[in-house]
C-alpha positions as CSV (number, residue, x, y, z in Angstrom):
1,M,-39.6,-4.1,4.3
2,N,-40.2,-4.1,7.8
3,R,-37.8,-3.8,10.7
4,R,-37.4,-7.5,11.2
5,G,-36.6,-7.9,7.4
6,F,-34.0,-5.2,7.2
7,I,-32.2,-6.5,10.7
8,A,-32.0,-10.0,9.0
9,A,-30.8,-8.6,5.6
10,L,-28.3,-6.6,7.2
11,A,-27.0,-9.6,9.4
12,M,-26.6,-11.5,6.4
13,A,-24.5,-9.0,4.3
14,P,-20.9,-9.7,4.0
15,A,-18.6,-7.8,6.2
16,S,-16.5,-5.9,3.4
17,A,-20.2,-4.8,1.9
18,L,-20.8,-3.2,5.6
19,A,-17.3,-1.6,5.8
20,G,-17.9,0.0,2.4
21,K,-14.3,-0.2,1.2
22,S,-12.7,-3.3,0.4
23,K,-8.7,-4.0,0.3
24,A,-7.0,-2.4,-2.4
25,D,-6.0,-4.7,-5.8
26,T,-2.3,-4.9,-5.1
27,S,-1.8,-6.9,-8.2
28,K,-1.9,-3.3,-10.1
29,V,0.8,-1.8,-7.6
30,F,3.9,-1.3,-9.3
31,G,6.0,0.6,-11.2
32,K,7.5,4.3,-10.2
33,I,6.4,5.1,-6.7
34,Q,6.8,8.4,-5.0
35,F,6.3,8.5,-1.1
36,V,4.2,11.6,0.0
37,T,2.7,12.7,3.5
38,S,-0.7,13.6,2.1
39,F,-3.1,12.8,-0.5
40,P,-1.6,9.8,-1.7
41,D,-3.1,7.1,-4.0
42,F,-2.6,4.2,-1.3
43,K,-2.0,4.3,2.4
44,V,0.2,1.2,3.2
45,Q,1.3,-0.3,6.6
46,V,4.9,-1.8,6.4
47,V,4.6,-5.3,8.5
48,D,7.0,-8.1,9.4
49,S,4.7,-11.0,8.5
50,F,1.3,-11.8,6.7
51,P,1.5,-8.9,4.1
52,D,-1.1,-8.3,1.2
53,L,2.1,-7.5,-1.3
54,K,5.7,-8.2,-0.8
55,V,7.7,-5.2,-2.0
56,Q,11.4,-5.3,-3.9
57,V,12.7,-2.0,-4.7
58,V,14.4,-2.1,-8.0
59,N,16.8,0.5,-10.3
60,S,14.8,-0.3,-13.5
61,F,12.1,-2.3,-14.9
62,P,9.3,-2.3,-12.5
63,D,7.3,-4.3,-14.3
64,K,5.7,-7.0,-11.9
65,P,3.5,-6.5,-9.0
66,G,5.5,-5.9,-6.0
67,K,8.4,-4.1,-7.9
68,W,8.7,-0.4,-7.0
69,Q,11.1,2.2,-8.5
70,I,11.3,5.1,-6.1
71,V,11.2,8.3,-7.6
72,D,10.9,11.8,-6.8
73,A,9.0,13.3,-9.8
74,F,6.3,11.7,-12.1
75,P,5.1,8.7,-10.2
76,D,2.7,5.8,-11.3
77,Y,1.4,5.8,-7.6
78,Q,2.1,7.9,-4.5
79,I,2.2,6.0,-1.0
80,E,2.0,7.0,2.0
81,I,3.3,5.1,4.8
82,V,0.9,4.9,8.1
83,S,0.7,2.8,11.2
84,S,-2.8,2.2,11.0
85,F,-5.8,1.9,8.7
86,P,-4.0,1.1,5.6
87,D,-5.5,0.3,2.1
88,F,-2.9,-2.9,2.2
89,K,0.0,-4.1,4.1
90,T,3.5,-5.1,2.5
91,V,6.6,-6.2,3.6
92,L,10.1,-5.0,2.7
93,S,13.0,-7.2,2.0
94,H,16.2,-6.4,4.2
95,R,18.0,-5.2,0.8
96,S,15.0,-3.0,0.0
97,I,14.9,-1.2,3.7
98,K,18.7,-0.8,3.5
99,W,18.2,0.8,0.0
100,L,15.9,3.4,1.3
101,S,18.1,3.9,4.3
102,D,20.6,4.9,2.2
103,Q,18.5,7.0,-0.1
104,A,17.4,8.9,3.3
105,L,21.1,9.2,4.4
106,K,22.0,11.0,0.7
107,R,19.2,13.2,0.9
108,N,19.7,14.4,4.7
109,R,23.4,15.0,3.6
110,T,22.6,17.7,0.4
């Protein structure tokens, strides 16, 4: 292939192929979730609008996409919250944010 043919093929390639990494399949992200600061399964950015996945924190039966049960051990997935370069973006319901902040307060008291 000559230089001109290579440049033409490169110009016609989809952006996702050039990036080397596509978005995570969010339909499989549910179950027991543990928040970590290193070596996550997924890096997630919390946004206010246009999420890839809407998350609802539940106490039991996290059996559908977007239903997360927060655990400290034996997770199905480990999640790291990041501010840039996420695998996918999510929005948390106000109830979920309140629940997470209550849990953080409980941990700080002990």
